[in-house]
C-alpha positions in Angstrom: 111.0 103.3 121.0 107.9 103.6 121.1 105.0 102.7 123.8 101.6 102.0 122.2 98.9 103.0 124.8 95.4 102.9 125.3 93.3 103.7 128.2 89.6 102.9 129.5 88.3 105.0 131.9 85.0 105.1 134.5 83.9 108.3 132.5 82.3 111.5 134.4 83.6 115.0 134.8 86.2 116.5 132.6 89.6 115.3 134.7 87.8 112.9 137.4 87.5 110.4 135.2 89.7 107.2 136.9 91.3 104.7 134.8 89.9 100.8 135.0 92.4 99.7 132.5 95.5 100.1 130.8 97.5 98.2 128.3 101.1 99.3 126.9 102.6 97.7 124.0 106.5 98.4 123.4 107.1 98.7 120.0 110.5 99.2 118.4 109.4 100.0 114.5 108.8 95.9 113.6 107.6 94.2 116.5 106.4 94.2 120.2 109.1 93.8 122.5 107.3 94.4 125.7 104.1 94.6 127.5 101.7 95.9 130.4 98.1 95.1 130.4 96.2 95.9 134.0 92.6 96.4 135.3 93.2 98.9 137.9 91.2 99.9 140.6 89.9 103.7 140.2 88.5 104.0 143.4 85.3 105.4 142.0 82.5 104.1 140.7 82.1 103.5 136.7 79.4 105.5 134.5 77.0 102.9 133.9 77.1 103.8 129.9 80.8 102.9 130.5 80.0 99.7 131.7 77.9 99.1 129.0 80.1 99.8 126.6 83.6 97.9 128.1 81.8 95.5 130.1 84.2 96.4 133.3 81.9 96.7 136.0 82.8 98.1 139.7 82.8 94.4 141.1 85.7 93.2 138.4 87.9 96.4 140.2 87.6 95.6 143.4 90.3 93.0 143.8 92.5 94.9 140.7 95.8 97.3 142.1 95.1 100.5 142.5 97.1 103.4 140.2 99.9 103.9 142.8 100.5 100.1 142.3 101.2 100.3 139.0 102.7 103.8 138.2 106.6 102.4 138.5 105.6 99.7 136.0 104.3 102.5 133.6 107.0 104.7 134.3 109.2 101.9 133.3 108.0 100.5 130.4 107.3 103.9 128.9 110.7 105.9 129.7 112.6 107.2 126.7 109.4 106.1 124.4 107.3 108.3 122.4 103.7 107.6 123.6 101.4 106.5 120.4 97.4 106.4 121.2 94.2 107.1 119.2 93.1 110.3 120.3 96.6 110.7 122.3 95.5 113.7 123.6 92.9 112.0 125.9 95.0 108.9 127.1 97.6 111.3 127.5 95.7 113.8 129.4 94.3 111.1 131.5 98.1 109.5 132.2 99.1 112.8 133.4 96.3 113.6 135.5 96.8 110.3 137.6 100.3 111.2 138.0 99.7 114.5 139.3 97.5 113.4 142.1 100.2 111.3 143.3 102.2 114.5 143.0 104.6 112.7 140.1 105.0 115.3 136.5 104.8 112.3 133.9 105.8 113.8 130.7 106.3 112.4 127.4 106.6 113.1 123.3 103.2 111.8 121.8 102.2 110.7 118.3 98.1 110.8 117.7 97.6 107.8 115.3 94.2 109.6 114.3 95.9 112.9 112.9 98.9 110.4 111.1 95.9 108.8 109.5 93.9 111.5 108.6 97.5 112.8 106.7 98.3 109.2 105.3 95.2 107.2 104.7 93.1 110.6 103.6 89.3 110.3 102.6 88.1 107.8 104.8 84.3 108.2 105.7 85.4 107.6 109.6 88.4 107.6 111.9 87.2 106.2 114.7 89.5 103.1 115.6 86.9 100.5 115.3 85.7 101.7 111.5 89.0 102.9 110.5 91.1 99.0 111.2 87.8 97.2 109.9 88.0 99.5 106.1 91.9 98.8 106.6 91.2 94.9 106.8 93.2 94.9 110.4 91.5 92.3 112.6 90.3 93.5 115.8 89.1 91.6 119.3 88.0 92.6 122.3 86.9 96.3 120.9 86.8 99.0 123.8 89.0 97.0 126.4 92.5 98.2 126.5 94.5 95.6 125.4 92.1 94.9 121.9 92.3 98.7 121.4 95.7 99.0 121.8 97.2 96.3 119.7 94.9 97.3 116.8 96.5 100.5 117.1 99.9 99.1 117.1 99.1 97.2 113.5 97.7 100.4 112.8 100.7 102.6 113.6 103.2 100.0 111.8 101.1 100.2 108.5 100.9 104.1 109.0 104.9 103.6 109.5 105.2 102.1 106.3 102.9 104.7 104.3 104.9 107.6 105.5 107.4 107.4 102.8 108.5 111.0 103.5 110.0 109.7 106.6 108.6 111.9 108.6 107.7 109.9 112.1 111.1 108.2 111.5 113.5 111.1 111.3 111.5 112.9 114.3 112.3 109.7 116.1 115.8 110.0 114.8 116.1 113.3 116.0 114.9 112.7 119.8 117.0 109.6 120.2 120.0 112.0 119.0 119.5 114.5 122.0 120.1 111.5 124.5 123.6 111.6 124.1 126.7 110.1 122.8 127.0 108.5 119.1 127.2 104.7 119.1 130.1 103.2 117.7 129.9 101.4 114.3 130.1 97.6 116.0 127.4 98.5 118.3 125.1 99.9 115.4 125.9 96.6 113.5 125.4 94.3 116.4 121.4 95.1 116.5 120.6 95.2 112.5 118.5 91.7 111.1 120.4 89.6 108.8 117.4 90.2 106.4 116.0 91.4 103.3 114.6 95.2 103.8 115.6 98.4 103.3 118.1 100.4 105.6 117.8 104.8 106.4 121.3 106.0 107.9 121.4 109.8 109.6 124.0 111.9 110.6 124.3 113.3 114.2 122.1 116.2 112.6 118.7 113.4 112.1 119.3 114.1 108.5 119.0 111.0 106.3 122.3 111.3 104.4 121.6 107.4 102.5 118.7 104.7 101.9 119.9 101.5 100.7 118.2 98.0 99.9 119.7 94.7 101.1 118.8 91.1 100.9 121.1 91.3 104.1 120.6 94.4 106.1 123.6 93.6 108.4 125.9 92.5 106.0 125.6 95.5 103.9 125.8 97.7 106.2 129.0 96.2 107.2 130.2 96.5 104.1 129.5 100.6 104.0 131.5 100.6 107.4 134.8 98.6 106.4 134.4 100.1 102.4 137.2 102.0 101.5 135.5 104.0 98.8 134.8 107.8 99.1 131.4 107.1 100.0 131.8 104.6 102.6 134.9 106.7 104.5 132.4 109.7 104.0 129.3 107.3 105.7 131.7 106.1 108.4 132.8 109.2 109.6 129.4 111.0 109.6 126.4 108.1 110.2 124.8 108.5 113.6 122.2 106.1 113.4 120.8 103.1 111.0 117.3 102.1 111.2 116.2 98.9 108.9 113.0 97.7 107.6 112.4 94.6 106.8 110.2 93.6 103.8 110.9 89.8 103.2 110.0 90.6 99.9 113.3 91.7 97.3 110.3 93.3 95.0 109.5 95.9 97.4 113.0 96.5 98.8 113.5 97.8 95.1 110.7 99.7 94.9 111.0 101.4 98.1 114.5 102.3 97.6 113.6 103.6 94.5 110.9 105.8 95.4 112.0 107.0 98.6 115.4 107.5 97.3 113.9 110.3 94.7 111.5 111.4 97.4 113.7 112.4 100.5 117.1 113.2 98.0 119.9 111.7 100.8 123.1 113.4 99.9 125.0 110.2 99.2 122.3 108.6 96.8 123.1 111.0 94.1 123.4 108.4 91.3 119.7 106.9 92.0 118.3 110.2 92.3 117.4 110.2 88.6 116.7 106.9 86.7 119.7 104.1 87.1 118.2 102.2 83.7 120.3 103.5 80.7 120.0 100.2 78.2 116.5 99.7 76.9 115.5 96.6 75.0 113.6 97.6 71.5 111.9 96.2 68.3 112.4 97.3 64.9 110.9 94.9 62.0 113.9 94.4 59.3 113.3 94.3 55.7 112.2 90.6 55.3 109.4 91.3 58.1 111.1 89.8 60.8 110.9 91.5 64.4 114.2 92.2 65.5 115.2 92.7 69.0 117.9 95.5 69.9 119.7 96.2 72.8 120.5 100.2 73.0 121.2 103.1 74.9 117.9 104.8 76.1 116.0 107.1 73.5 113.1 108.6 74.9 111.8 109.1 71.3 111.2 105.5 71.2 108.9 102.9 73.2 110.8 100.2 74.9 110.0 97.0 76.5 112.0 97.1 79.2 115.6 98.6 80.7 118.9 97.5 82.1 121.0 99.3 84.7 124.4 98.0 81.9 124.7 96.6 79.1 125.8 93.3 80.2 123.0 93.1 82.4 120.8 93.5 79.0 122.6 91.0 77.7 122.5 88.4 80.2 118.8 88.9 79.8 118.7 88.9 76.2 120.2 85.5 76.2 117.9 83.9 78.4 114.9 85.3 76.9 116.2 84.5 73.3 116.4 80.9 74.9 112.9 80.7 76.4 111.3 82.2 73.6 113.1 80.2 71.1 114.6 83.4 69.3 117.5 83.7 66.8 120.8 85.2 68.6 121.1 87.1 64.8 117.8 88.7 65.2 118.1 89.6 68.8 121.8 91.0 68.1 123.5 88.6 70.5 125.4 86.8 67.6 126.7 89.1 64.5 126.8 87.4 61.3 126.0 87.8 57.6 125.2 84.2 57.3 122.8 81.5 59.5 123.7 82.1 63.2 125.6 79.7 65.6 122.8 78.2 67.3 121.5 77.1 63.6 124.3 75.2 63.3 124.1 73.6 66.4 120.6 72.9 65.7 119.2 75.3 68.4 117.5 78.0 66.0 114.7 76.3 63.6 116.3 79.5 60.7 114.6 82.8 61.2 118.1 83.8 60.1 118.1 82.4 56.9 114.3 82.8 56.1 113.8 78.7 56.9 110.6 79.8 59.1 108.2 82.6 58.0 108.1 86.1 59.8 104.6 85.6 60.6 106.0 82.4 62.7 108.5 83.9 64.2 107.3 87.4 65.4 104.4 85.4 67.0 106.9 84.2 69.8 108.7 87.5 69.7 105.2 89.1 70.4 104.6 86.6 72.9 107.5 87.4 74.8 106.4 91.4 74.9 102.8 90.5 76.1 104.2 88.5 79.1 106.8 91.4 79.7 104.5 94.3 79.3 102.0 95.7 81.9 99.5 97.8 79.3 95.8 97.6 80.0 96.6 95.0 82.8 94.9 94.3 86.1 97.2 92.3 87.9 98.3 91.6 91.5 102.3 90.3 92.2 102.4 88.0 95.0 105.2 87.2 97.3 106.6 86.5 100.7 106.3 88.7 103.4 107.9 89.9 106.8 107.2 86.8 108.7 105.9 83.3 108.3 102.2 84.5 108.4 102.2 87.3 106.5 102.4 88.0 102.6 103.1 90.8 100.1 101.5 92.1 97.2 101.9 95.1 94.2 99.0 96.1 92.5 99.1 97.3 89.0 95.9 98.4 87.8 95.2 99.3 83.9 98.7 99.0 83.2 99.8 101.2 86.0 101.8 100.4 89.3 99.3 101.9 92.3 101.4 100.5 95.2 102.0 97.5 97.6 100.5 96.1 100.6 101.7 93.5 103.6 98.8 91.3 104.3 97.8 88.7 106.9 94.3 87.4 105.3 93.3 86.5 102.0 90.2 89.1 102.3 92.1 91.8 102.7 94.0 91.1 98.8 90.8 89.3 97.3 88.6 92.4 98.0 89.6 95.5 96.0 88.4 97.8 98.2 90.0 96.8 101.4 93.3 96.4 99.4 93.1 100.2 98.1 93.0 100.9 101.7 95.7 98.9 103.2 98.2 100.2 99.7 101.1 102.2 100.6 100.7 104.4 97.3 103.3 104.8 94.9 104.6 106.4 91.9 104.4 104.7 88.7 107.5 105.5 87.1 109.6 104.2 84.3 112.0 102.9 87.0 109.2 101.2 88.9 108.0 99.5 85.7 111.3 98.2 84.8 112.1 96.9 88.4 109.0 95.0 88.5 109.7 93.4 84.8 113.1 92.6 86.2 111.8 90.4 89.0 109.1 88.8 87.5 111.6 87.8 84.8 114.4 86.5 87.8 112.4 85.9 90.9 110.9 82.1 91.3 108.9 83.1 94.1 106.7 85.7 93.0 103.1 84.6 92.1 101.3 86.8 89.1 97.3 86.8 89.0 95.1 88.5 86.7 91.9 90.1 88.5 
């Protein structure tokens, strides 16, 4: 659990400042689960420049609680949490100083969103909170007030968790949780998981990431791991200490994240997916009569594939749908083996390319239409899908035929303004697996919207 913190002070000499306002949002990595916001009477005057900056003046604070009156609530809400703040060293120092005046040694682990942003969102012109969230398209109100700054920091931190594909923040958090004590039982773990689409991360008792998975129902999938009898399931059952879900809403993004993060983190029980899992591919070849034939074959790196599939059966199923949608011939797509006309011609569902009833040019145009609609080459497109809640959408960016990454957005200008979109984008590797996943979801999913730009 994290506590996103922002503090406004009186200004003044180092270690002599007093708190004028404090806001704390308790954040579980997905949503805010508790909050505490209060003006605080610092019992010393506020510097004039601070009054001008924050709008908080001495008169506003006369009836506000003094720090000792809110100290207990601050300890309660931050207990066992990592403190997160923008320039965390400042807020943490101020908080410790106030507690020290009460004779209490306040200690917590901290994370600084300035330092995280420099690592995960490099090359920004400024890392001040206001300019950074503006560049990322994060809406902000009540700038220089504790609540406004803290909620903006919460949104920024949520984005940073997404951008951390190496899962360093998550791994550090899990290791801290492990230090606290007894491992939870399997039933306890399952109970708190969402029945939603997303990714899940399984850690062992050392804090090591041992498995990454994707599911349209995370709770159901973890329950299958915990009740399965396969060798892998039994190993996971013996070793699991913690399962962390990450909702995506979009199955496309869940598939892309799973593929990318397995390759980066190399969890011990994901061996099968560290390399490409798509072993069958679709190719074209021209026959002696000039017709373009589609051929489903084992992957051959020397040939240019249209798209690829995990299994032969998945490829055949897709090829049947492609043949029907683009009015192709089952003989020329390799689905019906014959030396004469195909079965579909006999039932009047094929117009006779198999026996030369239509010209190669007419038939090949339909094959080419399929290839064009299923290829990214030199295309600039965004793929829109559902997000993690009703107010949010997700976007995948393809630029010049290259998969660039994905993002979640609340406001239209975040996705229509390409510079803002690139700032909020979680960068991803363009590789054969990512390309195939996107092609497959465009073919199968009815919720995706593809827009050229």
